[in-house]
Structures are given as C-alpha cells and as structure tokens.
N, C-alpha and C positions, 0 to 999 in steps of 0.2 A: 491394547495398543494406544488408546487415547489418553490414558491417565498418567503416563510415565515419561512424557516429553519426547517420545519417539514419533517421528513423522508418520502419518498414515494418510493414504490417498482416498478421497471420496467418502466423506462421512455424512452426507445428507443432501437430498434434493427436494425442493418444494415446488410443485408444479402450478401453484396458484399465482399466475403471472401478474394479476392486477393488484396484488396486495403489497403495500410498501413494508419496509422493515421497521418502521418507527414504532409500531404498537405491538410487536410480537411478544408472546408470553416469555417470561424470564425465569420462572421457577424451575430449578433443576430437579424435577421430580423423578426422572427416569434417565439414567445415563447409558442406556442401551443404544447401540448404533441404529440409525434409521434403516428401514428395509431397503430403500432405494438410494444408492450412493450418489454423491455429486462427483461426476467423473473428472471435473476440472479443478479440484481443490486439494490442498494438503493442509491438514490440521496439526499444529504443533503447539500444544498447551505447555505452560511452564510447570505444571504439576497436576494434582488431582483435579479433574474437570468439575467436580462438585463445588470447588472453591471459587467464588467469583473473583476475578482479577481484571486489571486493565488489559486492553487488547489492542492488537495492531493488525491491519489488513495490508498485505504485501501484493502489489500488482507489478508483474515483471515487465521488462522491455519488449520490443517488437519480436524478438526471437523466442518468446516464451521463457520457460525455465532454464534454457541453455543460452549462455553468452559466448558465442564463438568457441564452443568446446568445453567451457566451464559450466558444468551441470550442478555445482554446489553453491554458487554465489548467493542465491536467495536463501538457501538453507543456512548458510553461515550467518546471514543477517538474522534469520529466525532464531538461531542459537544465541546470538548476541542479545536479542530481545528477551528470550527465555531466561537468560542469566540475570536479567533485571526484573524478573517476576511478571513478564508480560506474555499473555497468550497470543499466538500468531495463527492467522488464517492466510494461506497463500492461495491466490486466485489466478489461475492460468488462462488468460483469454485466448491463447493460441490453441488450446484444446477445447475451450468452451464453445467454439464456433459450430461444433457438431450439434450440441444440445441447444444452444441459443445463438443462432446465426445473426450476423449483423444485418439490419434492415437495409434495403436498397438505397435509401436516402438518409440513413441514420449516421450521425456524426460518430467518429470512432470513440471520442471521449464519452458521449452519451451511452454508447454500446458497452464500454467497459464498466461504467457506473451501473448499468442495468445488470450486468453479469454479477458484479459484487453484491448488488441488492438481492438477487436470487439466492446467492450462496449464503449470505448473512442470515436471511430469513430462515433458511433450512437449519442452520446451526442454532439459531435462537429457538426454534421449535423444540430443540433438545436441551435447552437450558444453558447453552454456551454463548460466549460473547455478550455477556449481560449488558443491556443498554443502560443500566444504572451505574455501570463502571465507565470511566473515561477511556476513549479509544482514539486511535489515529489511523488515517489512510496514508500509505506510503507507496509511491510509484517511482519507477525508474524509466527514464527516456520516454518511449511510447506509453508505457504504463503511468508515467507521471501526468499525462493528459487526463487519465481517468481519475487520479488523485485530486487534480485541480477541479475537475467537475464535481467530485464528491464534496470538496470544500465549498463549492458554490451552492450546493444543496444544503450542506450543514446538518445539524441534528434533526431538522425537519424531515430529512430524507433518510439519514442514518443515525438513529437515536444513540446518544452517548458520544458522538464524534466531537472532539474538542480541538482538533488540529489536523493539518495535512503536511506531508513532507514529500518534496520532489527532488530526487537525484537527477540533475541535468534533464528536467522534464521537457517534453515536446510542447511548444506553446503555439502551434499553428491553428488551433480550433477555437480559442477563447475569443468571444466577441469584444468589441469596444465597450468599455465600462464594465469589464468583468468584475464581479463583486462577491468575493468569498464570504461566507457566513461564519467561518472559523479562520483563525490565523494560519498562514502558510509559511513554512520554512523551505527554502530552496538551497541545495548544496551543489555547487557548480564549479567546474574547472575554468580557469581564466583564459585558456587557449583552446577551448572546445569549439570546433568548427561545425558541429552537428546541431547542438543547441547552443547558440551563441550567447555570451554574456549580455550583448546589447539587446537581443530579443527579450531576455528576462528582465533587464532594466526597464525596457519599455512597458512590459506587462505590469511590473510593480508600480511604475510611475503613473500609469493610466488607470489603475484599478481603483474601484471604490470598495466600501465595506471594510472587512478586517484586513490588517496589514499583511503584506507579502515581504518577507525578509530574505534577501539574496546574499548568501555567503560565497565569496570567490576564493579559490585555492590556487596558489601559484603553480604554474606548469601542469595544471590538471587538464587532461584531455577528456573526451567522452569516455565513460566507463572507468574513471580513475580509481574507483573502489573495487573493481573486479580483479581479485588476486590472481586469477588464472591467466590474465592477459599480460604475460611477462614480455612479450614481443608485440610491437605495434601491428594493428590490423587496420588496413585502409578499406573503408566501405562507405559508399554513397557520399563521397566527397569529404569524409571526416576520418579522423584517426581515433582508434579505440586503444587505450593503453593504461595499465595500472600505474598508480603513483602512490607508493606506500605512505609517504609523508602526508600527502593530501588526504588519503583515506583515513589515516589516524586522526588528523585534525577534524575531519568531518564527523567521525564517530564521537569525538569529544563534544563537538558542538551539538550534535543530535542528543546526546545524553543530557546535556544541560537543558535543552529545550523540552525534552520529555519530562524532566523533573519540574520545570516551570509550568507545564500543562497539567501536572498531577498524574501523569501516566507512568512515570518511572519508579514509583514507590513500591510496586509489587503488591499493593493491598487495595481493597475496595470495600467500602461500607455501603450496603444496599438497604433500602427501606423494607 
C-alpha cells in the first residue's frame, strides 16, 4: 500500500521522545512497514518509496482531516503534490492528542511542531522523507500555526526543510520578532474575517529572518480552497466558503513557489 500512491494510515511511530528529526538515518534499506503504526498520520508517496523524492508535510486545520463535512480536502492537495512528484505525509493533530497530548502550558504551535517531529522521525527510520531531499511544511488555518513554528526552527529542527506554506494561517501565537529560518509563503483571502489580512501583514512587517510573502486573493473567505464548501458556513465569527477562482490562482502561485524552492521537480539527488 505504500509504494503505489494510495493513502495508508499509520506507517510508523518512534517512541524516543527526546530525539530530534535532524539526524535520522536516511538509507532506504528496508521498505517493510514498522511494527507499531503512527495512528495519526497518512502516508501518500508519489511512487516507489525506495526512490528519494522531494516531500511535503500537510498539517490540517482545527477540525482535523474534515472541514465541515469535506473529508477529502487535504487528500486532494496530497494528490496535487503527488502529481508533481512530491511525497506527502499528512499529520492529523486532532487524533494525535491520544498518543501525544498537548502539555498543560504548551503553545498549540509548539505542540503541532512536536507531533510533526515525532511522525517524521518514524518515517525516516524507514528510509522515507529523505532529509537530503528538499521539503516543505504546509498548514491550513490552525495547522498553519504549526507550519509557521516549523519555519522558525528551520532545517536545524526538520532536516531538509526549505520553506513553509500557510493557507490562511492562524497567527495568534507568534512572538514579537518572529524570525523564520526558511522563507514562508502565505495564501490568503482578502475578505477573511477569521485570519485577517491585517494580522498577516503585521506578522510579515515585524518579522525578522527569512521573508514572509503574503498573497491576497480577491473575495477569498477563510477556507477559500476547500471545494466541498459550496455554501457559506458561519463559525466563530467568520465565513468559510470555497472560491474556485481564488483556489486556482493560489495553486498556480504555490506551484511556482515550489519550483523556486527546488521542491517541484519530482527528483532528488542524494549523497
């Protein structure tokens, strides 16, 4: 199930909590599934798992893998990335809380980054997500906070990371002087009342380190890229609604950015 592009749930869990993912072994010597699954991940490679490829980590929004009834949204993006030769690991923080609960005083973005770190370490123990290949962290809404935190850690924390992408990311947790170690691309609707364009502009203006680029899409609400939201959903003071034109423009922009970062080529040369 892991070598043909079909999603499979839970392909590895590494219980060594104190080990970072930066120095994990990358040699794909054994493609057998681990004995203990990661119950909060989906692995969707672009092809044969023995072939090193660029990779992407997908972190969903606050509802986990479902967006108001649309259970395929993140898998559609995984398919889109697979079509461009990119392996995809989807990390669902909503179900990870059983295995890795959030600490009492732990910031949500720190927690999400910790969950991703555990998952990536497990996969790298099995030769996947080669850190010598370029990779990106991608997060939506609440999950965007995790992607921003991974950008702050950069390749020192997640080896191979070259960029981060936030679709209308939550920006409530970043401290003053937030300093990403890899460039960040934000794809944002201009009428979003949940993650406001002004909040993102302030984040980008006050950030240090690598650049944060914010792209605004006309008439884009929160969740503008979620195809299942054909009717507006009002929640927590904001409107969630698909906008096909904005979604297509964001996909085009993302493709150009992945190419610029060297992630969209579908190939990877390892040492």
